C-alpha positions in Angstrom: -16.6 29.4 12.6 -15.6 32.5 10.7 -15.2 32.5 7.0 -11.7 31.1 5.8 -10.1 33.9 4.0 -8.2 32.9 0.6 -5.9 34.7 -1.7 -5.8 32.5 -5.4 -2.5 32.7 -7.1 -3.1 31.1 -10.3 -5.8 32.3 -12.6 -5.7 29.8 -15.5 -8.3 27.7 -16.6 -8.5 25.0 -13.5 -9.3 27.9 -11.4 -12.8 28.6 -12.7 -14.2 25.5 -11.0 -12.3 26.1 -8.0 -13.8 29.5 -8.0 -17.3 28.7 -8.5 -17.1 25.6 -5.7 -15.7 27.9 -3.2 -18.2 30.4 -3.7 -20.9 27.6 -2.7 -19.2 27.2 0.5 -20.3 29.6 3.3 -16.9 29.0 5.3 -14.4 29.5 2.5 -14.4 33.1 1.0 -12.0 33.9 -1.9 -11.0 37.7 -1.2 -8.2 38.2 -3.8 -6.9 36.5 -6.6 -3.2 36.9 -8.7 -1.2 36.2 -11.4 2.2 37.4 -13.1 -0.4 38.9 -15.8 -2.5 41.3 -13.9 -4.8 41.8 -16.6 -5.7 38.3 -16.4 -5.9 38.6 -12.6 -8.4 41.5 -13.2 -10.4 39.5 -15.7 -11.0 36.5 -13.4 -11.7 38.8 -10.7 -14.5 40.7 -12.3 -16.0 37.4 -14.0 -16.4 36.1 -10.3 -16.9 38.9 -8.1 -13.8 38.7 -6.4 -13.0 41.8 -4.2 -9.6 42.4 -5.2 -6.8 41.6 -7.9 -3.1 41.9 -7.5 0.6 40.5 -8.1 1.2 37.6 -5.8 3.6 39.1 -3.5 0.3 41.2 -2.5 -1.2 38.2 -1.5 1.6 37.0 0.8 2.0 40.6 2.6 -2.3 40.8 3.2 -2.3 39.9 6.8 -5.8 39.2 6.7 -5.7 36.1 4.3 -5.7 32.8 5.8 -4.4 31.0 3.4 -3.2 30.6 -0.1 -4.6 28.7 -2.9 -1.7 27.4 -5.2 -3.0 27.1 -8.6 0.0 28.1 -10.5 2.0 25.5 -13.0 3.9 22.8 -11.8 7.3 24.3 -12.0 6.0 26.9 -9.8 4.3 25.2 -7.1 7.2 24.6 -4.4 8.5 28.7 -5.0 4.6 29.8 -4.1 4.0 27.0 -1.2 7.3 28.2 0.4 6.5 31.8 0.2 3.0 31.3 1.5 4.4 29.4 4.5 7.1 32.0 5.1 4.2 34.7 5.2 2.4 33.0 7.9 -0.7 31.6 5.5 -1.5 28.1 5.2 -1.5 26.6 1.8 -3.6 24.5 -0.7 -2.1 23.3 -4.0 -3.0 21.7 -7.1 -1.1 18.7 -8.2 1.7 17.5 -8.4 2.8 18.5 -4.9 6.2 19.6 -6.3 8.8 18.5 -9.1 11.9 18.2 -6.9 11.4 15.8 -3.7 13.9 18.2 -1.8 11.3 21.0 -2.2 8.7 18.7 -0.6 10.9 18.2 2.4 11.5 21.7 2.5 7.4 22.3 2.4 6.9 19.9 5.3 9.4 20.9 7.3 8.6 24.6 6.8 5.2 24.1 7.7 5.8 22.0 10.8 8.1 24.9 12.2 5.6 27.6 11.4 2.5 25.6 12.8 0.8 25.8 9.5 -1.2 23.2 7.4 -0.5 22.0 3.9 -2.9 20.3 1.6 -2.6 19.2 -1.9 -4.9 17.9 -4.5 -6.5 15.6 -5.7 -9.1 15.9 -3.4 -11.3 13.3 -5.6 -11.2 10.7 -3.1 -13.5 12.6 -1.2 -16.3 12.3 -3.7 -19.3 10.4 -3.4 -17.6 7.5 -6.1 -14.6 7.1 -4.0 -16.2 7.0 -0.3 -18.3 4.3 -2.0 -15.5 2.1 -2.8 -13.5 2.9 0.6 -17.1 1.9 2.5 -17.3 -1.4 0.2 -13.8 -2.1 1.7 -14.2 -1.5 5.4 -17.9 -3.7 5.2 -15.5 -6.4 3.7 -17.3 -6.7 0.7 -14.7 -8.4 -1.6 -12.3 -9.2 1.6 -8.7 -8.4 2.2 -7.5 -6.2 -0.8 -4.3 -8.2 -2.6 -4.5 -6.2 -5.7 -5.0 -3.1 -8.0 -5.0 -1.8 -11.5 -5.0 1.7 -12.9 -5.3 2.6 -16.4 -5.7 5.9 -18.1 -5.3 5.7 -22.1 -5.5 9.0 -23.7 -3.9 10.8 -26.8 -2.7 14.0 -24.4 -4.6 17.2 -24.3 -3.5 19.1 -27.4 -7.3 18.6 -29.0 -8.9 20.5 -25.9 -6.0 22.3 -24.5 -5.2 25.6 -26.5 -2.0 25.7 -24.4 -0.7 22.3 -23.8 2.8 23.4 -23.8 3.9 22.5 -20.2 2.0 19.2 -20.4 5.3 17.7 -22.7 7.7 19.8 -20.7 9.5 18.5 -17.8 7.1 18.6 -14.8 4.4 17.5 -17.1 3.8 14.2 -18.7 1.4 11.6 -18.0 2.5 10.3 -14.9 2.6 13.8 -13.1 -0.6 15.1 -14.5 -2.8 11.8 -13.9 -0.7 9.6 -11.8 -1.6 11.8 -8.5 -5.9 11.1 -8.9 -5.0 7.1 -8.9 -1.8 7.0 -6.7 -3.8 9.0 -4.0 -6.7 6.7 -4.8 -4.9 3.7 -4.3 -3.0 5.5 -0.7 -6.7 6.0 0.5 -7.7 2.3 -0.3 -4.2 0.2 0.4 -2.4 2.2 2.4 1.3 3.5 1.8 3.6 2.5 -1.1 6.9 0.6 -0.1 8.4 -0.3 -3.2 8.2 0.4 -7.2 9.4 -0.7 -10.6 8.3 1.0 -14.0 9.2 1.5 -17.6 8.1 4.4 -20.0 9.0 5.9 -23.2 8.6 8.7 -25.5 6.7 8.0 -28.6 6.3 11.7 -30.4 9.0 14.3 -30.9 6.5 16.8 -31.3 2.8 17.1 -30.5 0.5 19.0 -32.9 -2.2 21.9 -31.2 -5.6 21.1 -32.5 -7.6 23.7 -31.4 -7.8 27.4 -30.7 -5.8 30.5 -32.0 -2.6 27.9 -32.1 -4.2 25.5 -34.0 -1.6 23.6 -36.1 1.3 24.7 -34.1 4.0 22.1 -33.3 5.3 21.9 -29.9 8.3 19.9 -28.6 8.1 16.7 -25.9 10.7 16.7 -23.5 8.9 13.9 -21.2 8.5 10.5 -21.9 4.5 10.1 -22.9 3.6 6.4 -21.6 4.6 5.1 -18.6 4.3 1.6 -16.6 4.4 0.9 -13.2 4.7 -2.1 -10.7 3.5 -0.8 -7.1 4.0 -2.8 -3.5 2.5 -1.6 -0.7 3.5 -2.1 2.9 0.5 -4.3 3.3 1.5 -6.3 0.9 -0.6 -6.0 -1.6 0.3 -5.2 -5.3 -0.6 -3.3 -8.1 -0.2 -1.9 -11.7 -0.7 1.6 -13.5 -0.7 2.5 -17.1 -0.7 6.3 -17.7 -0.2 7.4 -21.3 -0.7 10.4 -23.5 -0.2 7.8 -26.6 -3.3 5.7 -26.5 -6.1 6.6 -28.8 -8.7 4.4 -27.1 -9.1 1.4 -25.0 -12.2 -0.5 -23.2 -9.7 -1.1 -20.0 -11.3 -0.4 -17.2 -9.8 2.8 -15.1 -9.5 1.1 -11.7 -10.2 -1.9 -10.4 -9.5 -3.4 -6.8 -9.2 -7.3 -6.3 -9.8 -8.8 -2.8 -10.2 -12.3 -1.3 -13.7 -12.4 -2.2 -14.4 -10.5 -5.2 -13.7 -7.0 -7.2 -14.3 -3.7 -7.4 -14.6 -1.8 -10.8 -14.4 1.8 -11.7 -15.4 2.2 -15.2 -15.5 5.7 -17.1 -18.4 7.4 -16.0 -19.0 8.7 -19.3 -17.2 9.1 -22.4 -16.0 12.8 -21.4 -14.7 12.7 -17.9 -12.4 9.7 -16.8 -12.6 8.4 -13.2 -10.6 11.0 -11.4 -13.7 12.7 -11.5 -16.0 12.8 -8.6 -19.1 10.6 -9.9 -20.0 7.5 -11.7 -21.1 4.1 -10.4 -19.0 2.0 -8.5 -19.4 -1.9 -9.8 -18.4 -5.0 -7.7 -18.5 -8.4 -8.1 -18.3 -11.2 -5.1 -17.4 -14.9 -5.2 -21.1 -16.0 -5.5 -21.5 -14.1 -8.8 -17.9 -15.0 -10.0 -16.7 -17.8 -12.6 -15.4 -20.2 -9.9 -17.5 -23.5 -10.9 -16.9 -23.5 -14.8 -19.5 -21.7 -15.6 -19.6 -19.2 -18.8 -18.3 -16.1 -18.8 -20.9 -13.7 -17.8 -21.6 -10.8 -20.5 -21.8 -6.8 -19.8 -23.0 -6.2 -16.5 -25.0 -9.2 -16.0 -23.2 -10.2 -12.8 -22.0 -7.0 -11.3 -23.8 -5.5 -8.5 -23.9 -1.4 -8.3 -22.8 -0.4 -5.1 -25.5 2.2 -3.3 -23.9 5.4 -3.2 -25.0 7.2 0.1 -22.3 9.9 0.1 -22.4 13.6 -1.3 -20.1 15.3 -3.5 -21.0 13.3 -6.8 -20.2 16.4 -9.3 -17.0 18.3 -9.7 -16.3 19.5 -6.8 -12.6 20.4 -6.6 -11.7 22.4 -3.3 -13.3 19.9 -1.2 -10.0 19.5 0.1 -9.4 22.7 0.6 -12.8 23.1 2.6 -11.5 20.4 5.0 -8.4 22.0 5.6 -10.1 25.0 6.8 -12.1 23.0 9.3 -8.8 21.2 10.1 -7.0 24.4 11.1 -10.2 25.3 13.1 -10.1 21.9 14.9 -6.3 21.7 14.8 -5.9 18.2 12.7 -4.3 17.0 9.6 -6.3 18.0 6.7 -7.4 14.5 4.8 -5.8 15.8 1.2 -2.4 16.4 3.3 0.8 17.3 2.5 2.2 14.2 3.7 0.2 12.5 1.5 1.0 14.6 -1.7 4.6 14.4 -0.7 4.4 10.6 -0.7 2.6 10.4 -3.9 5.2 12.5 -5.4 8.3 10.3 -4.3 6.5 7.4 -5.9 6.2 9.2 -9.2 10.1 10.1 -8.8 11.0 6.7 -8.1 8.9 5.4 -11.1 10.9 7.5 -13.2 14.0 6.6 -11.7 13.0 3.0 -12.0 12.4 3.5 -15.6 15.7 4.6 -16.3 17.7 2.5 -14.2 15.8 -0.6 -14.8 15.9 -1.2 -11.0 13.3 -1.5 -7.8 13.2 1.6 -6.0 12.7 1.8 -2.3 10.2 4.1 -1.0 11.2 6.5 2.1 8.5 8.7 3.1 4.8 7.5 4.2 1.7 9.0 5.2 -1.5 8.6 7.2 -4.4 6.8 5.3 -7.1 9.4 5.4 -10.2 8.9 7.0 -13.7 8.8 5.5 -15.6 12.3 5.2 -18.3 11.8 8.1 -21.8 11.7 7.0 -22.4 15.1 8.8 -19.5 16.7 7.2 -20.5 20.4 7.3 -22.3 21.5 3.8 -22.4 17.8 2.7 -25.4 18.7 0.4 -23.7 21.8 -0.9 -22.9 21.0 -4.4 -24.6 17.4 -4.9 
């Protein structure tokens, strides 16, 4: 196929890893970058030898661009995606999909009308670690899944992000920021979600920036920063999820799947990156190695097996979902990191917030297809391992 020509909108920090990875794929070509700050766009273009820097409207007006890579702040995701589709371009966005459920419905309807594709982060489930988990489930290593648990306990982003404001405003918070990684993984493994309940709270009215030129500045907190969720899947399995900016430290595993014959465990791959990143071990324990006959509790990893990882993309491969969308456009199929799944994830998160406010279970009305695993011969399979 000819290179898939991409116009990037949003030149903030997250754009660096996308640009680096896209430039490693022969079939992706970032031909222009844009933001509301033309100086920021110029700096990014010069840093990565991108041929053109411009304003967002110039991206929409360029007939040679196939797809918009939407890396704007969450509050702008829907507007940029709708403008891209109106201009006749496919679109791939960072998470969350939208910040209003109705906007997600508009995006999907417009894409269908125009015959265009919509993809959305996270694409971490396409990485080697999560693909290995999926293979274990497909091979029935732990039997039929009955439950799942996700946990991310951090103390926010103000220690490492010099401009963390939007994380604490409407459209931010741990549920919308971190939840998409784990809800997407849950859907990849367990299928669509049918019902949710939840609790949440705002612990601090202000946060203090702890790095960069604004070190010591106080910023307001508008959203809840500690979220507890209960989740029911259409399959009948159940799950729980904790996403927090209020926890200093924890030893709780990031992700576990419970099956009729065993357990799969995803711990932190290292002290810096959480399980929302591509790399790390996959541990599992089966009926034969668990405490079924009153034997002493195993210590450490003595009774955990480490699954063989036969899959590629074991480094930060953000943009892999965009590459899959490019191949999907050529093959006239849905992308694996689809807009439909991202919309389903957003409805789940919005419903969790509603459940916390009302104290009532919320029914999820949308659904989505479970993404297929990456084929072992997926193009450029070894490009960034």
